[in-house]
C-alpha positions as a LaTeX table, in Angstrom:
\begin{tabular}{lrrr}
\hline
Residue & $x$ (\AA) & $y$ (\AA) & $z$ (\AA) \\
\hline
Met1 & 4.44 & $-37.85$ & $-88.99$ \\
Leu2 & 2.48 & $-34.67$ & $-89.47$ \\
Glu3 & 4.12 & $-32.27$ & $-91.82$ \\
Pro4 & 3.99 & $-28.44$ & $-91.66$ \\
Thr5 & 2.44 & $-26.46$ & $-94.47$ \\
Tyr6 & 2.17 & $-22.77$ & $-93.59$ \\
Gly7 & 3.14 & $-22.14$ & $-89.93$ \\
Cys8 & 4.69 & $-23.21$ & $-86.62$ \\
Ala9 & 3.88 & $-25.66$ & $-84.03$ \\
Leu10 & 3.45 & $-24.24$ & $-80.41$ \\
Val11 & 3.96 & $-26.57$ & $-77.60$ \\
Thr12 & 3.24 & $-25.47$ & $-73.92$ \\
Gly13 & 4.95 & $-26.94$ & $-70.95$ \\
Ala14 & 8.00 & $-27.57$ & $-73.22$ \\
Ser15 & 10.56 & $-27.15$ & $-70.57$ \\
Gly16 & 10.83 & $-30.78$ & $-69.86$ \\
Gly17 & 9.09 & $-34.10$ & $-69.63$ \\
Leu18 & 6.20 & $-34.76$ & $-72.15$ \\
Gly19 & 6.43 & $-31.26$ & $-73.58$ \\
Arg20 & 10.03 & $-31.60$ & $-74.43$ \\
Glu21 & 9.40 & $-34.86$ & $-76.23$ \\
Phe22 & 6.56 & $-33.36$ & $-78.30$ \\
Ala23 & 9.01 & $-30.54$ & $-79.33$ \\
Arg24 & 11.82 & $-32.95$ & $-80.27$ \\
Leu25 & 9.52 & $-35.17$ & $-82.41$ \\
Leu26 & 7.93 & $-32.22$ & $-84.20$ \\
Ser27 & 11.30 & $-30.61$ & $-84.81$ \\
Arg28 & 12.68 & $-33.82$ & $-86.43$ \\
Ala29 & 9.54 & $-33.84$ & $-88.58$ \\
Gly30 & 10.48 & $-30.45$ & $-90.06$ \\
Trp31 & 8.39 & $-27.97$ & $-87.86$ \\
Lys32 & 9.46 & $-24.56$ & $-86.68$ \\
Leu33 & 8.86 & $-24.63$ & $-82.87$ \\
Val34 & 7.42 & $-22.13$ & $-80.45$ \\
Leu35 & 8.27 & $-23.46$ & $-77.13$ \\
Val36 & 6.36 & $-22.04$ & $-74.08$ \\
Gly37 & 6.93 & $-22.54$ & $-70.37$ \\
Arg38 & 7.60 & $-20.98$ & $-66.97$ \\
Asn39 & 11.35 & $-22.02$ & $-66.73$ \\
Met40 & 13.31 & $-20.04$ & $-69.38$ \\
Glu41 & 16.59 & $-21.86$ & $-68.53$ \\
Arg42 & 15.01 & $-25.19$ & $-69.14$ \\
Leu43 & 13.12 & $-23.97$ & $-72.19$ \\
Glu44 & 16.47 & $-22.97$ & $-73.69$ \\
Glu45 & 17.71 & $-26.55$ & $-72.93$ \\
Thr46 & 14.82 & $-27.84$ & $-74.93$ \\
Arg47 & 15.51 & $-25.43$ & $-77.81$ \\
Leu48 & 19.14 & $-26.31$ & $-77.91$ \\
Ser49 & 18.33 & $-30.04$ & $-78.01$ \\
Leu50 & 16.13 & $-29.85$ & $-81.08$ \\
Glu51 & 17.16 & $-31.43$ & $-84.34$ \\
Gly52 & 15.80 & $-30.89$ & $-87.82$ \\
Ala53 & 15.94 & $-28.41$ & $-90.69$ \\
Leu54 & 14.31 & $-25.71$ & $-88.75$ \\
Ala55 & 15.64 & $-26.49$ & $-85.33$ \\
Arg56 & 17.87 & $-23.38$ & $-85.02$ \\
Glu57 & 14.76 & $-21.24$ & $-85.81$ \\
Ala58 & 12.87 & $-22.39$ & $-82.84$ \\
Val59 & 11.61 & $-19.66$ & $-80.43$ \\
Ala60 & 11.38 & $-19.86$ & $-76.65$ \\
Ile61 & 8.79 & $-17.72$ & $-74.91$ \\
His62 & 8.52 & $-17.41$ & $-71.19$ \\
Ala63 & 4.85 & $-17.48$ & $-69.84$ \\
Asp64 & 3.10 & $-18.61$ & $-66.86$ \\
Leu65 & $-0.24$ & $-19.75$ & $-68.40$ \\
Ser66 & $-1.93$ & $-19.91$ & $-64.94$ \\
Ala67 & $-1.77$ & $-16.08$ & $-64.66$ \\
Pro68 & $-4.86$ & $-14.09$ & $-65.77$ \\
Cys69 & $-4.84$ & $-13.14$ & $-69.55$ \\
Ala70 & $-1.58$ & $-15.07$ & $-70.08$ \\
Ala71 & $-2.98$ & $-16.77$ & $-73.22$ \\
Ala72 & $-3.90$ & $-13.61$ & $-74.78$ \\
Arg73 & $-0.52$ & $-12.04$ & $-74.13$ \\
Leu74 & 1.00 & $-15.12$ & $-75.76$ \\
Arg75 & $-1.20$ & $-14.84$ & $-78.71$ \\
Asp76 & $-0.21$ & $-11.07$ & $-79.16$ \\
Glu77 & 3.42 & $-11.91$ & $-78.73$ \\
Cys78 & 3.31 & $-14.51$ & $-81.45$ \\
Ala79 & 1.45 & $-12.24$ & $-83.69$ \\
Gly80 & 4.00 & $-9.51$ & $-83.04$ \\
Arg81 & 6.84 & $-11.87$ & $-83.97$ \\
Gly82 & 4.96 & $-12.91$ & $-87.26$ \\
Leu83 & 4.52 & $-16.52$ & $-86.04$ \\
Ala84 & 1.46 & $-18.21$ & $-87.45$ \\
Ile85 & 0.46 & $-21.20$ & $-85.30$ \\
Glu86 & $-0.60$ & $-24.04$ & $-87.49$ \\
Leu87 & $-0.40$ & $-26.68$ & $-84.71$ \\
Leu88 & $-1.20$ & $-26.17$ & $-80.95$ \\
Val89 & $-0.09$ & $-28.78$ & $-78.48$ \\
Asn90 & $-1.80$ & $-27.96$ & $-75.11$ \\
Asn91 & 0.58 & $-29.90$ & $-72.93$ \\
Ala92 & 1.05 & $-27.63$ & $-69.99$ \\
Gly93 & $-0.68$ & $-28.82$ & $-66.76$ \\
Ser94 & $-0.18$ & $-29.66$ & $-63.16$ \\
Gly95 & $-1.35$ & $-32.21$ & $-60.70$ \\
Leu96 & $-2.31$ & $-32.16$ & $-57.01$ \\
Phe97 & $-2.53$ & $-35.13$ & $-54.61$ \\
Gly98 & $-4.16$ & $-35.23$ & $-51.30$ \\
Glu99 & $-7.51$ & $-35.01$ & $-49.38$ \\
Ser100 & $-9.57$ & $-32.31$ & $-51.08$ \\
Val101 & $-10.64$ & $-30.54$ & $-47.91$ \\
Arg102 & $-7.02$ & $-30.43$ & $-46.69$ \\
Leu103 & $-5.36$ & $-29.13$ & $-49.89$ \\
Pro104 & $-4.27$ & $-25.38$ & $-49.89$ \\
Ala105 & $-7.00$ & $-23.59$ & $-51.81$ \\
Asp106 & $-4.31$ & $-21.48$ & $-53.69$ \\
Lys107 & $-2.64$ & $-24.54$ & $-55.01$ \\
Ala108 & $-5.86$ & $-25.98$ & $-56.16$ \\
Glu109 & $-6.92$ & $-22.81$ & $-57.83$ \\
Ser110 & $-3.63$ & $-22.46$ & $-59.60$ \\
Met111 & $-3.82$ & $-25.99$ & $-60.82$ \\
Leu112 & $-7.40$ & $-25.44$ & $-62.20$ \\
Ala113 & $-6.39$ & $-22.18$ & $-63.71$ \\
Leu114 & $-3.79$ & $-23.91$ & $-65.70$ \\
Asn115 & $-5.43$ & $-27.22$ & $-66.59$ \\
Val116 & $-8.94$ & $-25.73$ & $-67.43$ \\
Ile117 & $-8.79$ & $-21.91$ & $-67.89$ \\
Ala118 & $-5.52$ & $-21.69$ & $-69.74$ \\
Leu119 & $-6.14$ & $-24.62$ & $-72.08$ \\
Ser120 & $-9.58$ & $-23.25$ & $-72.90$ \\
Ser121 & $-8.22$ & $-19.80$ & $-73.59$ \\
Met122 & $-5.41$ & $-21.22$ & $-75.79$ \\
Cys123 & $-7.88$ & $-23.18$ & $-77.89$ \\
Ser124 & $-10.26$ & $-20.25$ & $-78.15$ \\
Leu125 & $-7.65$ & $-17.67$ & $-79.22$ \\
Phe126 & $-5.40$ & $-19.70$ & $-81.53$ \\
Gly127 & $-8.38$ & $-21.83$ & $-82.71$ \\
Ala128 & $-10.02$ & $-18.53$ & $-83.84$ \\
Gln129 & $-6.96$ & $-17.85$ & $-86.10$ \\
Met130 & $-6.94$ & $-21.33$ & $-87.33$ \\
Ala131 & $-10.73$ & $-21.12$ & $-88.17$ \\
Glu132 & $-10.10$ & $-17.88$ & $-90.06$ \\
Arg133 & $-7.35$ & $-19.48$ & $-92.14$ \\
Arg134 & $-9.58$ & $-22.63$ & $-92.46$ \\
Ala135 & $-6.77$ & $-24.90$ & $-91.50$ \\
Gly136 & $-5.03$ & $-25.92$ & $-88.27$ \\
Arg137 & $-4.64$ & $-28.60$ & $-85.67$ \\
Ile138 & $-5.08$ & $-28.70$ & $-81.82$ \\
Leu139 & $-3.90$ & $-31.59$ & $-79.68$ \\
Asn140 & $-5.01$ & $-31.34$ & $-76.01$ \\
Val141 & $-3.27$ & $-33.44$ & $-73.36$ \\
Gly142 & $-5.90$ & $-35.06$ & $-71.05$ \\
Ser143 & $-5.49$ & $-38.07$ & $-68.79$ \\
Leu144 & $-6.82$ & $-41.58$ & $-68.40$ \\
Val145 & $-7.91$ & $-40.57$ & $-64.96$ \\
Gly146 & $-10.12$ & $-37.86$ & $-66.61$ \\
Lys147 & $-12.51$ & $-40.70$ & $-67.44$ \\
Phe148 & $-12.93$ & $-41.58$ & $-63.74$ \\
Ala149 & $-13.61$ & $-39.85$ & $-60.32$ \\
Met150 & $-10.48$ & $-40.46$ & $-58.31$ \\
Pro151 & $-9.82$ & $-40.05$ & $-54.66$ \\
Tyr152 & $-6.99$ & $-37.78$ & $-53.64$ \\
Phe153 & $-6.84$ & $-36.70$ & $-57.29$ \\
Ala154 & $-10.31$ & $-35.31$ & $-57.18$ \\
Ser155 & $-9.73$ & $-31.78$ & $-58.69$ \\
Tyr156 & $-7.04$ & $-33.05$ & $-60.99$ \\
Ala157 & $-9.10$ & $-35.81$ & $-62.37$ \\
Ala158 & $-12.14$ & $-33.47$ & $-62.76$ \\
Ser159 & $-9.88$ & $-30.99$ & $-64.61$ \\
Lys160 & $-8.87$ & $-33.67$ & $-67.14$ \\
Ser161 & $-12.49$ & $-34.82$ & $-67.47$ \\
Tyr162 & $-13.12$ & $-31.18$ & $-68.54$ \\
Val163 & $-10.41$ & $-31.31$ & $-71.10$ \\
Leu164 & $-11.76$ & $-34.43$ & $-72.75$ \\
Ser165 & $-15.34$ & $-33.07$ & $-72.80$ \\
Tyr166 & $-14.19$ & $-29.61$ & $-74.08$ \\
Ser167 & $-11.96$ & $-31.08$ & $-76.76$ \\
Leu168 & $-14.93$ & $-33.18$ & $-78.15$ \\
Ala169 & $-17.25$ & $-30.27$ & $-78.16$ \\
Leu170 & $-14.67$ & $-27.90$ & $-79.74$ \\
Arg171 & $-13.84$ & $-30.57$ & $-82.41$ \\
Ala172 & $-17.52$ & $-30.54$ & $-83.48$ \\
Glu173 & $-17.57$ & $-26.68$ & $-83.56$ \\
Leu174 & $-14.39$ & $-26.26$ & $-85.61$ \\
Arg175 & $-14.56$ & $-29.27$ & $-87.95$ \\
Arg176 & $-16.50$ & $-27.32$ & $-90.58$ \\
Cys177 & $-13.69$ & $-24.73$ & $-90.42$ \\
Gly178 & $-11.00$ & $-26.98$ & $-91.38$ \\
Val179 & $-9.56$ & $-27.39$ & $-87.85$ \\
Ser180 & $-8.97$ & $-30.71$ & $-86.26$ \\
Val181 & $-9.05$ & $-31.09$ & $-82.43$ \\
Cys182 & $-7.86$ & $-34.24$ & $-80.83$ \\
Cys183 & $-7.16$ & $-35.37$ & $-77.26$ \\
Val184 & $-4.66$ & $-37.80$ & $-75.92$ \\
Leu185 & $-5.23$ & $-39.60$ & $-72.61$ \\
Pro186 & $-1.85$ & $-40.75$ & $-71.05$ \\
Gly187 & $-1.77$ & $-42.88$ & $-67.82$ \\
Tyr188 & 1.30 & $-43.04$ & $-65.74$ \\
Ile189 & 4.29 & $-41.41$ & $-67.41$ \\
Arg190 & 7.87 & $-41.46$ & $-66.17$ \\
Thr191 & 8.23 & $-37.71$ & $-65.48$ \\
Ala192 & 8.52 & $-35.49$ & $-62.45$ \\
Phe193 & 4.67 & $-35.43$ & $-62.15$ \\
Asp194 & 4.55 & $-37.40$ & $-58.89$ \\
Glu195 & 6.97 & $-35.03$ & $-57.04$ \\
Ser196 & 5.44 & $-31.86$ & $-58.37$ \\
Ala197 & 1.90 & $-33.21$ & $-57.44$ \\
Gly198 & 3.05 & $-33.66$ & $-53.82$ \\
Ile199 & 3.09 & $-37.44$ & $-53.70$ \\
Gly200 & 5.70 & $-38.56$ & $-51.16$ \\
Ser201 & 4.97 & $-42.26$ & $-50.86$ \\
Pro202 & 7.88 & $-44.47$ & $-52.10$ \\
Ala203 & 5.40 & $-47.23$ & $-52.74$ \\
Tyr204 & 3.38 & $-45.18$ & $-54.90$ \\
Arg205 & 6.25 & $-43.66$ & $-56.85$ \\
Ala206 & 7.64 & $-47.15$ & $-57.36$ \\
Phe207 & 4.19 & $-48.32$ & $-58.75$ \\
Ser208 & 4.00 & $-45.27$ & $-60.96$ \\
Glu209 & 7.64 & $-45.80$ & $-62.32$ \\
Arg210 & 7.00 & $-49.49$ & $-62.97$ \\
Asn211 & 3.75 & $-48.93$ & $-64.80$ \\
Gly212 & 4.58 & $-45.66$ & $-66.51$ \\
Met213 & 5.23 & $-45.07$ & $-70.19$ \\
Ser214 & 8.28 & $-43.07$ & $-71.39$ \\
Pro215 & 7.45 & $-39.45$ & $-72.33$ \\
Glu216 & 8.61 & $-40.08$ & $-75.92$ \\
Ser217 & 6.21 & $-42.96$ & $-76.19$ \\
Val218 & 3.31 & $-40.97$ & $-75.02$ \\
Ala219 & 4.27 & $-38.00$ & $-77.33$ \\
Arg220 & 4.39 & $-40.45$ & $-80.24$ \\
Ser221 & 1.06 & $-41.80$ & $-79.46$ \\
Gly222 & $-0.45$ & $-38.28$ & $-79.12$ \\
Leu223 & 0.96 & $-37.29$ & $-82.50$ \\
Arg224 & $-0.46$ & $-40.51$ & $-84.19$ \\
Ile225 & $-3.86$ & $-39.62$ & $-82.85$ \\
Leu226 & $-3.53$ & $-36.19$ & $-84.36$ \\
Glu227 & $-2.29$ & $-37.57$ & $-87.66$ \\
Arg228 & $-5.14$ & $-40.02$ & $-87.81$ \\
Asp229 & $-7.49$ & $-37.38$ & $-86.81$ \\
Arg230 & $-8.98$ & $-39.42$ & $-83.94$ \\
Pro231 & $-11.24$ & $-37.60$ & $-81.50$ \\
Tyr232 & $-9.43$ & $-39.08$ & $-78.52$ \\
Ser233 & $-7.53$ & $-42.21$ & $-77.55$ \\
Ala234 & $-5.75$ & $-43.52$ & $-74.55$ \\
Ala235 & $-2.04$ & $-43.66$ & $-75.07$ \\
Gly236 & $-0.51$ & $-47.21$ & $-74.94$ \\
Leu237 & $-2.03$ & $-50.61$ & $-75.22$ \\
Arg238 & $-2.39$ & $-51.18$ & $-71.38$ \\
Asn239 & $-4.22$ & $-47.89$ & $-71.02$ \\
Lys240 & $-6.49$ & $-48.58$ & $-74.10$ \\
Ile241 & $-7.56$ & $-51.81$ & $-72.28$ \\
Ser242 & $-8.17$ & $-50.06$ & $-69.02$ \\
Ser243 & $-10.10$ & $-47.42$ & $-70.76$ \\
Ala244 & $-12.34$ & $-50.03$ & $-72.54$ \\
Leu245 & $-12.95$ & $-52.18$ & $-69.43$ \\
Ser246 & $-13.79$ & $-49.20$ & $-67.30$ \\
Ile247 & $-17.20$ & $-48.92$ & $-68.94$ \\
Phe248 & $-18.35$ & $-52.16$ & $-67.31$ \\
Val249 & $-17.83$ & $-50.65$ & $-63.69$ \\
Pro250 & $-20.50$ & $-48.29$ & $-62.50$ \\
Arg251 & $-19.12$ & $-44.76$ & $-62.34$ \\
Ser252 & $-20.03$ & $-44.48$ & $-58.73$ \\
Cys253 & $-18.13$ & $-47.72$ & $-57.87$ \\
Leu254 & $-14.76$ & $-46.76$ & $-59.28$ \\
Pro255 & $-13.79$ & $-44.16$ & $-56.41$ \\
Ala256 & $-14.86$ & $-46.52$ & $-53.76$ \\
Leu257 & $-12.81$ & $-49.36$ & $-55.30$ \\
Ala258 & $-9.71$ & $-47.04$ & $-55.89$ \\
Lys259 & $-9.52$ & $-45.50$ & $-52.43$ \\
Pro260 & $-8.57$ & $-48.56$ & $-50.31$ \\
Ala261 & $-5.80$ & $-49.40$ & $-52.84$ \\
Leu262 & $-4.56$ & $-45.80$ & $-52.68$ \\
Asp263 & $-4.75$ & $-45.81$ & $-49.00$ \\
Arg264 & $-2.53$ & $-49.02$ & $-48.82$ \\
Met265 & $-0.09$ & $-47.58$ & $-51.29$ \\
Thr266 & 0.38 & $-44.22$ & $-49.79$ \\
Arg267 & 0.41 & $-45.25$ & $-46.14$ \\
Glu268 & 3.73 & $-44.08$ & $-44.65$ \\
\hline
\end{tabular}
């Protein structure tokens, strides 16, 4: 497990699910945590659940990263508290399910602001500090679906495609500065994602639950990728196989193949 040397680990979206598991694992490994999220009550639950030598020193900061300039305000707050961020886990994100032309524009814009703009700003602002210190690590949470175009998840899949592409480019830029950038690509995870994305189909939810990994398993996979300094990797053997096999299917065919299956699964 990664060990701290000079600073803290900042985990976004730490109020539950995957973010909470990242926080727990890092705390057990000896990191001081900076927990960021929109729900302060649940952030406190995460903070109180931490174990490790520095668990009681964990800091919870309320922030809606989808809001304009939220990342800059968070950077300034960390600086004001004397918190040097050595490891940034960009976990915060949201999903949206449905026909693209029928989805509320404000919800799509909010999702893209969080998944794309906030992540980019966090990497830029905290990455600049790391580059100045010539040390640091960034782990961006993408998605396996970011490698495909996916009907009913069009904007979400595109946002995660951005995360992977941006992570690889940023890695090349910051490598000479002693900063490592990695990206983990989870598939289904047993969290509240389906509900928050607006997926009401019992059949789809059952499929997701049946094929999903636990949040702890995905978090462990992400930290292994970071520890081994891999540019990116799918989380879990099944997802690695799916990712590898996808290169044999023409990119334009995947959405056409996926749509009928999703139609059957989500039909009320």
